[in-house]
N, C-alpha and C positions, 0 to 999 in steps of 0.2 A: 608366627614368623615376623609379621609386621611390627608387633609389640616389642619383640627382641631387638629389631633393627632400630626402632625409635628410642628404646632404652639405651642402646649403645651410643647413638648419636647425641642424645640429650644428657647422658650420664646418669648413674644411679649410685646409691650409697647403701651399704650393708650396716644395720644397726642392731644393738642389743639393748632392750628395755628391762628395767627392774623396778617393780613397784606393786602396789595392791590394786585389786579390781582391774585386771589387765584387759578384760573383755570390753570394759567401758571406753578405754582410750581407742581401741580398734574401731568401735562403733562411731565415736566422735570424728575420728580421722576420715572414715569412709563417708560420713555425712557431710563433711566439708569438701568432698570431691577429690581428696588426695589419694592417688593410686598407690597401693602397697601390695606386695605379693611375697610369695615364698615364706609364709608365716609359719614358724615352728616354735613350740614351747618345750623348754628343757628346764627342769627343776623349777626355780622361781623367776625365770627370765623368759623373755620373748625375743626371738630372732626374726628379723624381717628385712625387706628391701624397699626403698622408697626412691622415687625419681629425684634428680637434683633440683628440679624446678619446684617441688613440693616440700623440700627438706626444711626450709625456714618455718613454714606454717606448721609442719609436723612438730618441730622443736618447741614452738610456742605452746601448742596444745599439751605436749608432754610436760612442760614446765608448769602450766596451770594445774595439772593433775598430780603434781609432785612425783613425776616419774624421773628416774635417773637414766640418761641416754649415754650410751658408749658407741662411738663411731668405730666400726671395725675395718671397713675398706671402701675406697672410692674407685669406681670403675666407669669407663666410657671415654668418648672422644674429648670432652672438655678437659678432663684431668690429664689425658695423654698430651694434649697441647701444651699444658703448663710444664710438663716434664721436658717436652721437646724444646720449648723456649729456653729453659734453663740450661739445656745441653745442646744448643744449636751447633756449637762448634764441633762437638763430637759426632753428631749425626751428619753434619755437612761434610766433615772430613771422611767419614765412612762412605757416604754417597760418592764423593769425589774419587775415593780409592777404588770403589767398585766400577765406576765409569771408566777410569783410567785403565784398570785391569782388563775390562772388556775390550777397550780400543786396542790395547797392546796385544791382546790375544788374537786379534784379527789379522796379525801380520806374521810372516815367517821370519824367525830370528836365527834358527839353526838349520843347517843342511848337512846330512850325512849320506855318504855314498858307500854302498856295500856290494860285494859280488864281483867287482872288477879286478882282474889280474893283469891282463895285457893292455886293456883300454885305459888311457891316461885319465886320471880323476879330474884334472882341469878341463879336459875336453868335454866330459860329461857335465860339469858344472856350467861351463860356458854355453853349451847347447841348451841346458835347462833354463839358464838366465835369458837366453834369446827368446824363449817361448813363455816366459812369465814367472818362473820359479827362481828367486834369488833372495838373498838376505835383505829383509825389509819389504818384501813384496806383500801386497794385500791379498789375502786368500780369496776375496770375492772377484779379483780381476783376472783370474785364469781358471781354466778347466783342466782338472787332473787328467782326464781321459785324452783330451786334445794334446796336452803336453807329452803324454806317453807315446801317442801315435806319431807326433812330429819328431820326437827323439829317435824312434825306431827307424824312421825314414832317413834321417840324417847320419846316424852312426851305424855303418854297415857291419861293424864287428859285434853288434849286440843282437841277440835273437829274442830277448824278452826284457821288459822293463816295467817296474811298478813304482809309482810315486805315492808313498803313504804319508798323508798329512795328518799329524796328530798334535793338537794344540799349536804351539809355536815352532814345532820341529817338523822338518820334511826329510823323510828317509827315502832315498832313491836306491832301489834294489835292481840290479842288472844281472842278466845271465849272458855270458859271452858265447859266441858261436865257436864250436869245436871244428876246426879245419884240419885236414891231413897235413902231416909234416912235409914241408917243402924242401928241407935240407937232407934229402935222402941220397946217399952215394953208393949204396950196395944193392943187392937184389930187392926188387920192389914190384908192386902192382901199379897199374894206372887206374885210378878211381874217378868217379864223377864228382866234380867240384860244385855242381848245382843240378837241379832237376831239368829234365828235357826229354825229347824224343829223338832217338838216334837216326841220323841221316846217312852217315858214311863211316866205315871203319877201315883204317889202314894200320896193319900190324907189321912192324919192322923186327920186333923181337918179343917173344912171349906167346901167349895163347889167348885168342879172342874169347870173351865171355858174353858178348852181346852182338846183335846184328841189326841191320837197318830196320827201323820200324819199332824197335823195343823202347818201352818207356822206362827210364831210369830215374832214380832219386839220388840226392847227394850222398856220397859214400859208397855207392854200388861199385863193384869191380868191373871195369870195362875190358882191360887187357890184363890177364893174370900173369904174374911172374913165376908161377909154378907150372912147368911144362910137363905134360904126360906124353911120352913117346907113343906113336900109333902101334897098335897090336898088329903084327904081320899075319898074313893068311897062312894056312897050313902048307899050301903049295910053295910058299916062299921060304919056308924054314928048311935049312939044310940039315942033313942027318947029323946027330950028335952035337947040335948047336942050339942052345936055349937063348932066345932073345932077351935082352934086358928091358924090363918094363918099369924100372924105378924112376919116379919123377925127379926132376932137377930144377934148381932155381936160377932165374936170370933177372937181369934188370929190364923190365918190360919197357919197350919203346914203340911209339906209334902215334897215331892221331885218330881221335874219335870226334867227329863233328855231329852236333845235335841242334835241334830246334829248341830255343830257350825263350823265356818270357820275362819281361821287366815291367814294372809299374812306376809311375811318377805322379805326384800330387801337386796341384797349384790352385790358387784362389785369387779373387780380385773383388773388392767391394765396388758396388755401383756408385757410391758417393764417398769420396775420400777427402778428408779435411787435413790440411797441412798448416802448421804454424810457421810463418816466415817473418823475417825482419823487414820492416818497411823502409829503413834508412833514416828515419827520424829518431833523434836522441837529444838528451840534455844531461848536464852534469851539475850536481849540487855539491858545494863545498861548505862544510860546517866547522865551527870552532868548538872543540870539546873542552869543557871546563868542569870543575867540581859541582857547578850549579846547573849543568845541562848542556844542550847543544844549541848553537846559534848559527843561523844561516848567513854565510858571508857572500855567496854567489850562487845563482841558479834560480829555480822556480819554487815557490812555496807550495804549489799544488801540482799534482801529477795529472796531466790532461789525457793520458793514454788509458784506454780500457784494458788492453792486454799488453804486458811489458815484461822485460827481464832486467834485473838489477844486479850490478856487481859493485863491490865496495873495496876501498883501500883506506888504511889507517896509518897515520904517521904520528908517533908519540915523541914529544920533545923532552928536554932534560927535566922539566918540572913534572911532578907526579899529577896524574889526572888531567893533564893538558895535552892537546894535540890537534891535528887536523883530520877530518873525516870526509872522504870523497865518495860520493854515491853516483854511479853512472847508470842512467835509465835509458833503455832502448825499446822503441815501440815495436810491437809484434802485430801481425794481421793474420787472419784465418783465410787461407785460400782453399776454396771448395772446387773440386774437380768431379764432374759427373760423367760417367761412362754409359753408353748404351749397352744393351745386353750383348750384342754381337762384339763390341769392343772389349767388354769385360771377359767374354769367352776367349777371345784371342790372347789377351794378356795372361789369363789363368792358364791357357794351354801352353804358352811360351814358358811360364814358370814351371809347369808340370814337366815339360820336355827337358828343361835344365836340371830339374830334380832327378829325372829318369837317367840322364847322361851321367850324373854323379854316381849313380849306382851301378853303371856298366863299366866293366874292366876294359881298358884300352879303347881303341877307336873301332868299336864293333859296328858292323853295318846292319841297319834296321831293314828287314825285308817286308814287314807289314806292321801297321799300327792302327789303332782306333781310340777315340776318346769317349769317355762316359761322363755325363753331366750329373753330379751328385746332388746339386741343390735344386730346389723347386722354384717355379717362376715367381712366387711371392717373397722369396728370400732377398735380403739386402746385400747378399754376397754370393758370388758365383764360384762354385767349387767344381774342379775338373780333375778327373783321373785319366791318365794316358796309359794305355796298354800297348807295349811294343813287342814285336817278335823278331828274333835274330837267330842266325846260324853261326855257331862258334865251336871252337875246340874246347871241350869240357874235361879233358883228361888232366889228371894231377897225380904225381908220384906219391906213393905211400909204401913205407917199408913193410916187408913181409914179417909177420909176427913170428919170432923165433929164428929168423934168417940171419945170416952173417952180413954185417954192413962193413964194407971196406972201401978204401980209396982206389 
C-alpha cells in the first residue's frame, strides 16, 4: 500500500523493451538500485513499470545494451500537474461553477402553495415569509418544523401544513379546516363548532341530543332538527285513533354552552441585539468618468464599523459622465438583556396575545395556566398559555336531504 502511494506521488512510467538477452538488462537495472515492477514478457518484448525518478538511468542502461524503448503511459501526480497547468482555466472554471452551484442551491428560489381553496395564497406566503421561508431565504436560517408550527398557530383556517424543501424549491402543502355551512336558512341541526364539555343546554326548537356533562367534539349534533313525537301511553289513546309517530324537520334553535380550551405560544430571548442608527453620517460625492471615479467631496475612508449605505446617480448629457452620491449612516448594536422573570413575563404576554387571536369574539377566560417549555440552560424562554372558557359552541348545519327554504 505504501509503495503504491509513493508511486502515485512520484509518478511512474509504463515501458516496452525490445532487444536480445533481456534478462541481462533486468539484472543490470536491479543492480543499479532502480526499482521496476509488473514485469511481463510477451513474444520478443518485455513490459514493465519504472518510477519517474529512475527513468533516465534506466534509459541510459537500455541504450548501452542496444535495447529499443517505447514509452507507453505516464501516470502519477507530477504528470497530472502538468496537465492541470495547461488547462488551469478549464479546471478553475469548473471549480468556480461547482462552488457557485453549491452556494445557489443553499437558497430557496421558488415557492409553491398547494391545497388551499378558501385561504388566500398571499396570506400563506406572507406568514411563511414572516417565519423565514421566502424567495432568496437561506435554507440554514430556518427550521422547517418551527415554521410549520408557527403557521398553524397564526392561520386558524388551516388544520395541517407541510413545508417540503427540495433543492431550491419550497412546496407548502396545506389542508383547510372543514367547517359547517353558516348560511343555512331551512331545517337544520345545531352542531358543535369546537371540542368541549357541555355545561348547559337551552332548546328553543328541535330535540336535544346532549346534556350537561357530555364531552363533544367538533361536528357532533347538539340540538337535532329532526323531531320525533313522544309515543303516548295506551291509556291516553282514544278508541279508533292511531297517533302519528312520523318525525318532522325543524330549524333547530337554542344555545349550548360548553367549557372549551385554547392555547397560545410566546417566546423571548434572554439577550436581544438590535441594530440602530447612531445619528452619525457623511456623504461622498464622486465624479464618474470613462477613466473611473474621482472623489469631489466627503471622506476617503469609512470610519464606521457597522453602517448602511444608499446611493444616487445623476447622468449628464455626455456618455459615461455623471455624479455619484454615496450616503453612509453609522449603525450601532444595542444589546438588551432580560432576567429570567422578565423574559417569562414578556413571553407570557406574547402567548396571551396569540391566544386571544385564536378566540372568537370577546370570550371570558374562567381559568388559565402557563407551561414553560424551555429549560433553564436555554438562551430563549418559551411559554405556552392554556386558557379555559365557557362559550356557546352551537353552529347551524343543514339537514342532509332536508328542504332548505327562505
